[in-house]
C-alpha positions as CSV (number, residue, x, y, z in Angstrom):
1,V,57.7,47.7,-30.8
2,L,54.6,47.5,-33.0
3,L,51.9,45.2,-31.7
4,H,49.7,43.3,-34.1
5,P,46.0,44.4,-34.2
6,F,45.0,40.8,-33.2
7,F,47.2,41.1,-30.1
8,I,45.5,44.4,-29.2
9,Y,42.1,42.9,-29.6
10,N,43.1,40.0,-27.4
11,V,44.5,42.5,-24.8
12,T,41.3,44.4,-24.8
13,T,39.3,41.3,-24.5
14,M,41.5,40.1,-21.7
15,M,41.1,43.4,-19.8
16,E,37.3,42.8,-19.9
17,S,38.0,39.5,-18.0
18,L,40.3,41.4,-15.6
19,R,37.3,43.4,-14.5
20,N,36.3,40.3,-12.6
21,F,38.0,41.4,-9.4
22,L,38.3,38.0,-7.8
23,T,40.8,36.7,-10.4
24,G,44.4,37.8,-10.3
25,P,46.3,39.4,-7.4
26,R,44.5,41.0,-4.5
27,L,44.8,44.8,-4.5
28,F,46.3,45.1,-1.1
29,I,49.0,42.6,-1.8
30,V,49.9,44.5,-5.0
31,I,50.1,47.9,-3.2
32,A,51.5,46.9,0.2
33,S,54.3,44.9,-1.2
34,C,55.8,47.8,-3.2
35,A,57.6,50.9,-2.2
36,L,55.5,54.1,-2.2
37,P,57.0,56.0,-5.1
38,F,55.9,53.3,-7.6
39,V,52.3,54.6,-7.3
40,F,53.3,57.9,-8.7
41,L,55.2,57.0,-11.9
42,G,52.2,58.1,-13.9
43,T,51.5,57.3,-17.5
44,S,53.9,59.7,-19.2
45,S,53.2,58.1,-22.6
46,L,49.6,59.3,-22.6
47,S,49.0,62.5,-24.5
48,T,46.6,63.8,-21.9
49,P,48.1,64.0,-18.4
50,F,46.2,63.1,-15.3
51,Q,45.3,66.4,-13.8
52,G,42.2,68.4,-12.8
53,D,38.8,67.2,-11.6
54,F,38.1,63.6,-12.4
55,G,34.5,63.2,-11.0
56,S,33.3,60.3,-8.9
57,I,32.2,56.7,-9.0
58,N,29.4,55.5,-6.7
59,G,29.8,58.8,-4.8
60,E,33.6,58.2,-4.2
61,N,35.6,61.2,-5.4
62,I,38.5,60.5,-7.7
63,T,41.9,62.0,-6.9
64,E,45.1,62.2,-8.9
65,A,46.5,59.6,-6.5
66,D,43.6,57.3,-7.4
67,M,44.5,57.7,-11.1
68,Q,48.1,56.9,-10.4
69,T,47.3,53.9,-8.3
70,A,44.9,52.5,-10.9
71,S,47.6,53.0,-13.5
72,T,50.2,51.1,-11.5
73,V,47.8,48.2,-10.5
74,A,46.8,47.8,-14.2
75,M,50.4,47.6,-15.2
76,Q,51.1,45.1,-12.5
77,K,48.3,42.9,-13.7
78,F,49.8,42.7,-17.2
79,K,53.2,41.8,-15.7
80,N,51.6,39.0,-13.7
81,I,50.2,37.6,-16.9
82,Y,53.1,38.3,-19.4
83,G,56.1,38.6,-17.0
84,D,58.1,41.4,-15.5
85,D,59.6,42.4,-18.9
86,F,56.2,43.4,-20.3
87,N,56.0,47.1,-21.1
88,F,52.6,48.6,-20.5
89,Y,53.5,51.7,-22.4
90,E,53.9,49.7,-25.6
91,L,50.2,49.2,-25.8
92,D,48.3,51.8,-27.8
93,E,47.0,54.8,-25.8
94,S,43.3,53.9,-26.1
95,T,44.1,50.4,-24.6
96,Q,46.1,51.9,-21.8
97,L,43.3,54.4,-20.9
98,E,40.6,51.7,-21.0
99,T,42.6,49.5,-18.8
100,I,43.2,52.2,-16.3
101,K,39.5,53.3,-16.4
102,Q,38.4,49.7,-15.6
103,E,40.8,49.5,-12.7
104,L,39.6,52.8,-11.4
105,I,36.0,51.6,-11.5
106,L,37.1,48.5,-9.7
107,Q,38.7,50.4,-6.9
108,K,35.9,52.8,-6.3
109,V,33.0,50.4,-6.6
110,L,34.6,48.1,-4.1
111,L,35.5,51.0,-1.8
112,S,32.0,52.4,-1.8
113,E,30.6,48.9,-0.9
114,A,33.2,48.4,1.8
115,R,32.4,51.9,3.3
116,S,28.7,51.1,3.3
117,L,29.3,47.9,5.2
118,G,31.5,49.7,7.8
119,F,34.8,48.2,6.7
120,V,36.4,51.6,6.7
121,N,36.9,51.8,10.5
122,S,39.5,52.1,13.3
123,D,40.6,48.5,12.8
124,A,41.3,49.0,9.1
125,E,43.2,52.2,10.1
126,L,45.3,50.2,12.6
127,Q,46.2,47.7,10.0
128,A,47.1,50.5,7.6
129,K,49.5,52.0,10.2
130,K,51.1,48.6,10.8
131,A,51.6,48.1,7.0
132,I,53.2,51.5,6.7
133,I,55.6,50.8,9.6
134,R,56.6,47.5,7.9
135,N,57.0,49.0,4.5
136,P,60.8,49.0,3.6
137,A,60.3,52.3,1.7
138,F,59.8,54.0,5.1
139,Q,62.6,52.2,7.0
140,I,66.3,52.8,7.6
141,E,68.2,49.5,8.3
142,G,65.0,47.7,9.0
143,T,63.5,50.3,11.4
144,F,60.6,52.6,10.6
145,D,61.8,56.2,10.3
146,E,59.3,59.1,10.7
147,G,61.5,61.5,8.7
148,V,61.8,59.2,5.8
149,Y,58.1,58.4,5.9
150,E,57.2,62.1,5.9
151,A,59.6,63.0,3.1
152,Q,58.4,60.1,0.9
153,V,54.7,60.8,1.2
154,N,55.1,64.6,0.9
155,S,57.1,64.2,-2.3
156,A,54.2,62.0,-3.6
157,G,51.6,64.7,-2.8
158,F,50.3,63.3,0.5
159,T,50.4,64.5,4.1
160,K,51.2,61.8,6.6
161,D,47.5,61.6,7.7
162,S,46.1,61.5,4.1
163,Y,48.4,58.6,3.2
164,V,47.1,56.7,6.2
165,D,43.6,57.4,5.0
166,S,44.5,56.2,1.5
167,M,46.0,52.9,2.9
168,T,43.0,52.5,5.2
169,A,40.7,52.6,2.1
170,V,42.9,50.0,0.4
171,I,42.8,47.6,3.3
172,A,39.0,48.0,3.8
173,T,38.5,47.3,0.1
174,D,40.7,44.2,0.2
175,L,38.8,42.9,3.3
176,Y,35.5,43.4,1.4
177,R,36.9,41.6,-1.6
178,F,38.1,38.7,0.5
179,S,34.8,38.3,2.2
180,L,33.1,38.0,-1.2
181,S,35.6,35.5,-2.5
182,S,35.3,33.3,0.6
183,S,31.7,32.3,-0.2
184,Y,31.5,28.9,-2.0
185,F,29.9,25.5,-1.8
186,V,30.6,22.4,-4.0
187,T,29.2,18.9,-3.9
188,E,31.2,15.7,-4.0
189,D,29.6,14.7,-7.3
190,E,30.6,18.0,-8.8
191,V,34.2,17.5,-7.8
192,K,34.3,14.0,-9.2
193,E,32.7,15.1,-12.5
194,L,35.5,17.8,-12.8
195,V,38.1,15.1,-12.1
196,K,36.6,12.8,-14.7
197,I,36.8,15.6,-17.4
198,L,40.3,16.9,-16.6
199,E,41.9,13.6,-16.1
200,Q,40.8,12.1,-19.4
201,S,43.5,10.9,-21.7
202,V,43.5,10.2,-25.5
203,D,45.2,7.8,-27.9
204,I,46.3,9.5,-31.1
205,D,48.1,8.9,-34.4
206,F,49.7,11.9,-36.0
207,I,51.9,13.2,-38.9
208,K,54.2,16.1,-38.2
209,I,55.9,18.5,-40.6
210,D,59.0,20.0,-38.8
211,S,59.3,23.5,-40.1
212,D,62.8,24.1,-38.7
213,S,64.2,21.0,-40.5
214,L,62.3,22.0,-43.6
215,K,63.8,25.5,-43.6
216,K,67.4,24.2,-43.1
217,Q,67.1,22.3,-46.5
218,I,66.2,25.5,-48.4
219,V,69.1,27.1,-50.3
220,N,68.6,30.5,-51.9
221,S,70.7,31.8,-54.8
222,E,72.2,35.3,-54.5
223,E,70.0,36.5,-57.3
224,E,66.9,35.3,-55.5
225,V,67.9,37.0,-52.3
226,E,68.6,40.3,-54.2
227,D,65.3,40.1,-56.0
228,F,63.6,39.6,-52.6
229,Y,65.5,42.6,-51.2
230,N,64.4,44.8,-54.1
231,N,60.8,43.8,-54.0
232,N,60.5,44.1,-50.2
233,Q,62.6,47.1,-49.3
234,I,60.3,48.1,-46.5
235,L,61.7,45.2,-44.5
236,F,65.2,46.6,-44.7
237,Y,65.1,50.1,-43.3
238,S,67.2,50.9,-40.3
239,E,65.6,51.8,-37.0
240,E,65.0,55.4,-36.1
241,K,67.8,56.7,-33.9
242,R,67.4,59.3,-31.3
243,S,70.0,61.3,-29.3
244,F,69.3,63.0,-26.0
245,R,70.8,64.9,-23.1
246,Y,70.2,64.3,-19.5
247,I,70.9,65.2,-15.9
248,L,70.8,62.4,-13.4
249,L,70.3,63.2,-9.7
250,E,70.8,60.7,-6.9
251,P,70.7,61.0,-3.2
252,K,74.4,60.3,-2.9
253,D,75.1,63.5,-4.8
254,Y,73.7,65.5,-1.9
255,E,75.5,63.7,1.0
256,S,78.3,66.3,1.1
257,L,75.7,69.1,1.5
258,V,74.2,67.6,4.7
259,N,75.3,69.3,7.9
260,I,75.2,67.5,11.3
261,P,73.7,70.0,13.8
262,E,75.6,70.5,17.0
263,G,74.3,68.1,19.7
264,Y,72.3,66.2,17.2
265,I,74.0,62.8,17.8
266,E,73.4,63.1,21.6
267,L,69.7,64.0,21.1
268,A,69.2,61.3,18.6
269,Y,70.8,58.8,21.0
270,E,68.5,59.8,23.7
271,D,65.5,59.3,21.4
272,Y,67.0,55.9,20.5
273,L,67.2,54.9,24.1
274,T,63.5,56.0,24.6
275,K,62.4,54.0,21.6
276,A,64.6,51.0,22.5
277,E,62.6,50.6,25.7
278,Q,59.4,50.3,23.7
279,R,60.6,48.7,20.4
280,D,59.7,45.1,19.9
281,Q,59.5,44.5,23.7
282,I,55.9,43.3,23.9
283,R,54.1,41.0,21.5
284,F,50.5,40.7,22.5
285,S,47.1,39.4,21.4
286,H,43.5,40.6,22.1
287,I,39.9,39.6,22.2
288,M,37.7,42.4,20.9
289,V,33.9,42.9,21.3
290,D,32.4,45.7,19.2
291,K,29.8,47.8,21.0
292,L,28.2,48.6,17.6
293,N,27.2,45.0,17.1
294,Y,24.9,45.0,20.1
295,D,21.7,46.6,21.1
296,S,23.3,48.3,24.1
297,V,26.7,48.9,25.6
298,E,25.6,46.8,28.6
299,Q,25.0,43.8,26.3
300,A,28.4,44.1,24.8
301,F,29.9,44.4,28.3
302,E,28.2,41.2,29.3
303,I,29.9,39.3,26.5
304,I,33.4,40.6,27.3
305,T,32.8,39.9,31.0
306,E,31.8,36.3,30.1
307,V,35.1,36.0,28.2
308,S,37.0,37.4,31.1
309,T,35.4,34.9,33.5
310,K,36.3,32.0,31.1
311,L,39.9,33.1,31.0
312,K,40.1,33.3,34.8
313,N,38.7,29.8,34.9
314,G,41.7,28.6,32.8
315,E,40.1,28.4,29.3
316,N,42.5,28.8,26.4
317,F,43.0,32.4,25.1
318,N,43.5,31.4,21.5
319,N,40.3,29.3,21.4
320,L,38.3,32.1,23.0
321,A,39.7,34.6,20.5
322,T,38.5,32.4,17.7
323,S,35.1,32.0,19.2
324,Y,34.4,35.5,20.6
325,S,36.7,38.1,19.1
326,E,35.0,40.4,16.5
327,D,38.3,41.5,15.0
328,V,38.1,39.7,11.7
329,V,41.7,40.4,11.0
330,S,43.2,38.7,14.0
331,K,40.6,36.3,15.5
332,D,41.8,33.3,13.4
333,N,45.4,33.9,14.6
334,G,44.5,33.8,18.3
335,G,44.0,37.5,18.3
336,D,47.7,38.2,17.6
337,L,48.4,42.0,17.1
338,E,52.2,41.4,16.8
339,Y,54.4,43.9,18.6
340,F,53.1,46.8,20.7
341,D,53.9,50.3,19.3
342,A,52.8,53.3,21.2
343,D,52.5,55.3,18.0
344,I,49.8,52.9,16.7
345,F,47.9,51.5,19.6
346,P,45.8,53.6,22.1
347,E,47.1,54.8,25.4
348,E,44.6,52.5,27.2
349,F,46.5,49.5,25.8
350,A,49.8,50.8,27.1
351,E,48.3,51.2,30.6
352,A,46.7,47.8,30.6
353,L,49.9,46.0,29.6
354,K,52.0,47.7,32.3
355,G,53.2,45.1,34.8
356,L,52.0,42.1,32.9
357,N,54.3,39.1,32.3
358,V,54.3,36.6,29.5
359,N,51.0,34.7,29.2
360,E,49.2,37.0,31.7
361,V,46.0,38.7,30.6
362,S,44.7,42.2,31.3
363,E,41.5,43.4,32.9
364,I,38.8,44.6,30.5
365,V,39.9,47.6,28.5
366,E,37.2,50.0,27.3
367,L,37.6,52.2,24.2
368,E,35.0,54.5,22.6
369,D,33.5,51.7,20.4
370,T,35.0,48.5,21.7
371,F,36.0,46.3,24.7
372,H,39.2,44.4,24.8
373,I,41.1,41.8,26.8
374,L,44.9,41.8,26.2
375,K,47.4,39.0,26.6
376,I,51.2,39.3,26.5
377,T,52.7,36.5,24.3
378,E,56.3,37.5,24.1
379,L,58.5,39.8,26.1
380,N,61.9,40.7,24.5
381,E,64.5,42.9,26.2
382,P,66.3,44.9,23.5
383,E,70.1,45.1,23.3
384,I,71.1,48.7,24.0
385,A,74.1,49.9,21.9
386,S,76.5,52.5,23.3
387,L,76.7,56.0,22.1
388,E,80.0,55.2,20.3
389,E,78.4,52.2,18.6
390,M,75.3,54.2,17.5
391,S,77.1,57.4,16.3
392,K,77.8,56.1,12.8
393,T,74.2,54.8,12.4
394,I,72.7,58.0,13.6
395,I,74.8,60.1,11.1
396,D,74.2,57.7,8.2
397,D,70.4,57.8,8.9
398,L,70.4,61.6,9.0
399,V,72.5,61.9,5.8
400,K,70.2,59.4,4.0
401,S,67.0,61.1,4.9
402,E,68.4,64.7,4.4
403,S,69.9,63.7,1.0
404,L,66.6,62.5,-0.1
405,A,64.9,65.7,1.1
406,L,67.5,67.9,-0.7
407,M,67.1,65.9,-3.9
408,N,63.3,66.4,-3.7
409,D,63.8,70.1,-3.2
410,D,65.7,70.2,-6.5
411,Y,62.9,68.2,-8.1
412,D,60.4,70.9,-7.1
413,L,62.8,73.6,-8.4
414,I,63.3,71.9,-11.7
415,D,59.6,71.2,-12.1
416,E,58.9,74.9,-11.7
417,M,61.6,75.8,-14.2
418,I,60.2,73.3,-16.8
419,F,56.8,74.8,-16.3
420,S,58.3,78.2,-17.2
421,D,59.9,76.7,-20.4
422,A,63.4,76.7,-19.1
423,S,66.1,74.9,-21.2
424,I,68.1,72.0,-19.9
425,E,71.2,74.2,-19.9
426,S,69.6,76.7,-17.5
427,I,68.4,73.9,-15.3
428,A,71.9,72.4,-15.1
429,E,73.3,75.8,-14.3
430,S,70.8,76.5,-11.5
431,I,71.5,73.2,-9.7
432,S,75.3,73.1,-10.7
433,R,75.0,69.8,-12.5
434,E,76.7,68.4,-15.6
435,I,74.7,67.6,-18.7
436,L,75.4,64.2,-20.2
437,D,74.9,62.9,-23.7
438,E,73.6,59.7,-25.3
439,S,73.7,59.3,-29.1
440,D,72.0,57.2,-31.7
441,K,69.8,55.1,-29.4
442,Q,67.3,52.7,-30.9
443,L,64.0,51.5,-29.5
444,G,64.6,47.8,-30.2
445,D,67.9,47.6,-28.2
446,F,67.6,50.6,-25.9
447,D,70.3,50.4,-23.2
448,F,70.8,53.1,-20.6
449,V,72.4,53.7,-17.2
450,A,68.9,54.0,-15.7
451,S,66.7,51.1,-16.8
452,N,63.3,52.5,-15.9
453,P,60.9,51.9,-18.8
454,I,59.4,55.4,-18.6
455,I,62.7,56.8,-19.8
456,K,62.5,54.8,-23.1
457,D,58.8,55.7,-23.3
458,F,59.7,59.4,-23.2
459,I,62.6,59.3,-25.6
460,F,60.8,57.4,-28.3
461,S,57.3,58.9,-27.9
462,P,56.1,60.5,-31.1
463,D,54.9,63.4,-29.0
464,T,58.3,64.2,-27.5
465,E,59.7,67.5,-28.9
466,I,63.3,68.3,-29.4
467,D,64.9,70.6,-26.8
468,T,61.9,70.4,-24.5
469,P,63.0,69.0,-21.2
470,T,61.0,66.9,-18.8
471,I,61.7,65.6,-15.3
472,L,61.0,62.0,-14.2
473,N,61.0,60.6,-10.7
474,L,62.6,57.1,-10.8
475,D,62.0,56.2,-7.1
476,D,65.7,56.1,-6.1
477,S,66.8,58.9,-8.4
478,I,65.6,61.8,-10.6
479,I,66.4,62.4,-14.2
480,V,65.9,65.4,-16.5
481,L,65.7,64.5,-20.2
482,S,65.8,66.6,-23.3
483,L,65.6,65.1,-26.8
484,K,68.5,66.4,-29.0
485,E,68.2,64.8,-32.5
486,I,66.1,62.3,-34.4
487,K,67.6,60.3,-37.3
488,E,64.9,59.0,-39.5
489,P,65.0,55.4,-40.8
490,K,66.8,54.8,-44.1
491,L,67.2,51.9,-46.5
492,Q,70.2,49.8,-45.7
493,N,72.5,48.6,-48.4
494,F,72.0,45.1,-49.7
495,D,75.4,43.8,-48.5
496,E,74.5,45.0,-44.9
497,V,71.3,43.0,-44.8
498,Y,72.1,40.1,-47.0
499,Q,71.7,37.5,-44.2
500,D,68.4,39.1,-43.1
501,A,67.1,39.0,-46.6
502,D,68.2,35.4,-47.1
503,D,66.4,34.5,-43.8
504,Y,63.2,36.3,-44.7
505,L,63.2,34.5,-48.1
506,S,63.8,31.1,-46.5
507,D,60.9,31.8,-44.1
508,N,58.5,32.6,-47.0
509,K,59.6,29.5,-49.0
510,T,59.2,27.3,-45.8
511,I,55.6,28.6,-45.4
512,D,54.7,28.0,-49.0
513,K,56.2,24.5,-49.1
514,R,54.7,23.6,-45.8
515,N,51.2,24.6,-46.9
516,L,51.6,22.7,-50.1
517,L,52.8,19.6,-48.4
518,T,50.0,19.8,-45.9
519,L,47.4,19.6,-48.7
520,E,49.3,16.7,-50.3
521,L,49.6,14.8,-47.1
522,E,45.9,15.1,-46.4
523,D,45.2,13.7,-49.9
524,A,47.8,10.9,-49.5
525,K,46.3,10.0,-46.1
526,K,42.9,9.5,-47.8
527,E,44.5,7.4,-50.6
528,N,46.8,5.4,-48.2
529,T,50.0,6.5,-50.0
530,L,51.7,8.2,-47.1
531,E,54.8,6.0,-47.2
532,S,56.2,7.7,-50.2
533,F,56.3,11.0,-48.2
534,F,58.1,9.5,-45.2
535,N,60.7,8.0,-47.5
536,A,61.2,11.3,-49.5
537,Y,61.3,13.9,-46.7
538,D,63.1,13.4,-43.4
539,F,61.3,16.4,-41.9
540,I,57.9,14.6,-42.2
541,V,57.4,12.0,-39.4
542,E,54.6,9.7,-38.3
543,D,54.1,8.8,-34.6
544,S,51.5,7.6,-32.0
545,Y,50.8,8.5,-28.4
546,V,48.8,6.4,-26.0
547,E,47.0,7.9,-22.9
548,L,48.1,11.5,-23.7
549,K,47.1,13.8,-20.9
550,R,46.0,17.4,-21.0
551,N,49.2,18.6,-19.2
552,S,51.6,16.5,-21.3
553,S,54.7,18.1,-22.7
554,L,54.9,15.7,-25.6
555,L,53.0,18.1,-27.9
556,P,52.6,21.9,-27.8
557,P,49.9,23.0,-25.3
558,E,47.9,24.8,-28.0
559,V,47.8,21.5,-30.1
560,I,46.8,19.4,-27.0
561,A,44.0,21.9,-26.2
562,E,42.5,21.5,-29.7
563,V,42.9,17.7,-29.6
564,F,40.8,17.4,-26.4
565,K,38.0,19.3,-28.2
566,L,37.7,16.4,-30.8
567,S,35.2,13.5,-30.7
568,Q,36.5,10.0,-30.8
569,G,37.3,8.9,-34.4
570,N,37.7,12.5,-35.8
571,S,40.8,14.1,-37.4
572,I,42.2,17.6,-37.4
573,T,45.1,19.6,-39.0
574,L,46.8,22.1,-36.7
575,N,49.5,24.7,-36.9
576,S,51.5,25.1,-33.7
577,R,53.0,28.4,-32.6
578,D,56.5,27.4,-33.6
579,G,55.4,26.7,-37.2
580,D,55.1,22.9,-37.2
581,V,52.1,21.2,-38.7
582,Y,50.2,18.3,-37.1
583,I,47.7,16.1,-38.8
584,I,46.0,14.2,-36.0
585,D,43.6,11.3,-35.7
586,L,41.9,10.8,-32.3
587,L,41.6,7.1,-31.9
588,K,40.2,6.7,-28.4
589,I,39.2,8.8,-25.3
590,N,40.1,7.2,-22.0
591,S,38.1,8.1,-18.9
592,P,39.8,7.7,-15.4
593,S,38.7,4.8,-13.2
594,S,36.5,5.3,-10.1
595,E,39.5,4.2,-7.9
596,F,41.8,6.8,-9.5
597,I,39.2,9.5,-9.1
598,D,38.8,8.7,-5.4
599,S,42.6,8.7,-5.0
600,I,43.0,12.3,-6.2
601,Y,39.7,13.7,-4.9
602,D,41.3,15.8,-2.2
603,Q,43.6,17.5,-4.8
604,Y,40.6,18.7,-6.8
605,S,38.4,19.6,-3.9
606,S,40.2,22.9,-3.3
607,F,40.4,23.6,-7.0
608,S,36.7,23.1,-7.4
609,E,36.0,25.6,-4.5
610,Q,38.1,28.2,-6.3
611,R,36.2,27.5,-9.5
612,I,32.8,28.0,-7.7
613,S,34.2,31.1,-6.1
614,S,35.1,32.5,-9.5
615,N,31.6,31.8,-10.8
616,I,30.2,33.7,-7.8
617,A,32.5,36.5,-8.6
618,E,31.1,36.7,-12.1
619,I,27.6,37.3,-10.7
620,I,28.9,39.9,-8.2
621,N,30.9,41.5,-11.0
622,E,27.8,41.9,-13.1
623,D,25.7,43.2,-10.3
624,L,28.3,45.7,-8.9
625,F,29.9,46.9,-12.1
626,E,26.9,47.1,-14.4
627,S,25.1,49.2,-11.7
628,A,28.1,51.4,-11.0
629,K,27.3,55.2,-11.1
630,V,30.3,56.4,-13.2
631,N,30.7,60.1,-13.5
632,L,34.1,60.8,-15.0
633,S,34.4,64.4,-15.8
634,N,38.0,64.7,-17.1
635,L,38.5,64.6,-20.9
636,V,41.3,62.0,-20.6
637,F,38.5,59.4,-20.8
């Protein structure tokens, strides 16, 4: 797909606005809601791969994982604007790189600010661990699996601890971003002024030329169509066709290779029993006092002691959490920490919760930097399945995690072979896999058993060489691709494209006639002779709308947007995106009544706050980004 230069300009301009980090999706939501491997798809369409030293931004070193994350978030922002079918790789390379660069600066500037304010702390790490445990990518049948987690993060280039560190940075950054966007103030008069502007309506008269109806009345002779074909042959070349070979690897292909060790089921069942005694049994809340927020540990202890006394006197735990707790993540939810997990929470919590019943609170718990009071809010006894009931699940879980690990082992092997210039035939032989063929595929209607866009990007990239294999990780599978043949475009016979040529010619005639009629209508309007046009052409109509609103569906949105820029008594001629022409007279601008403004005031109050918050963000954006210390050392930028 070739993008018009005007579109590229608009995309570049739009990405400048996306640098305002308070518009669009929050980074943590984007990352935490997706499975891990999505971060590591990379930008295979770029001629310079992400590798080597990347430098730093505001003192924060840039890793390859940072580059991949910036790439993925940038892609997701485009999808949020243009829909899930938008293909980031169809943008030109310079636009892709600039987009990724801006997203990378966004990440690191915010992270450096968050770190300087102490947001990268044990609480952020706790939230990161909780997010990891809830991530479906690391679960088997809804339960977190340590083996799956380790295999996934290792295949992506992380250790378990380094992935926790990465997620901690994401959460701290998001918390900082949220704290900035929560600052706003708007007056009642400002809200009402906004209502007055946005709830205006207009009375209009207009003339419309319906392009579709006009086109249907155009009849082309065969001679005209053939002349058009001969004079515009560039329009009638076939698409380039490409053929390729591939090897597709899926975890299910490795299931038969997994051996069940002797005694494994029994050991796994014992582990299940141990975890079942802990899993989802206790839901609890806390009130936290941070020692670092006080001049002395004694002063912090006085505060937590005051809270403890109030609880013993019968005061409400949730209210006290809101008032006293210094855990910004949980205080507004009554201190809720959800379900206790010994792998996440400190041993001191486990000791304090022992013997407590629902709604009972603990004594003061002291950690290195904080004091806590805990309260049990739910106590659920798990249903224990028998060994016979659990055997199939245990085996299935092992097979699933081991199959994934075996597939990743082959990935490493193939990657090394490709680095050594191995052919796809030798790769297939080394892993005992069949090579499959796809012939005469076209970019415009590319259809393949695996729908991941990076496959199409590789196949149709101008940089892809014949008989040079590559390996791609598709999250749930792996594919080895090798381009086999390229069939260049050729001029199609007139008979094959007659209908296309006829359609092109009709489009051209429609545009010419529409433009001519527009000029004639404008003159006839001045001379008051429009009636003759309405009688002669059924595709030209006259109509009026009273109290037309900005959000009306009676006219195309781009037309309405221009109408509301007019002054009362003015006229305008507009082309809509679907090719219709509107000649519009704005007769009257109607302002909403005071009573109406009062009736919808509450609806606009929240919108006005968001608007003010966005304005604040622009100021912050300028201050943070323009002063960012960017030191990108890799030649990719």
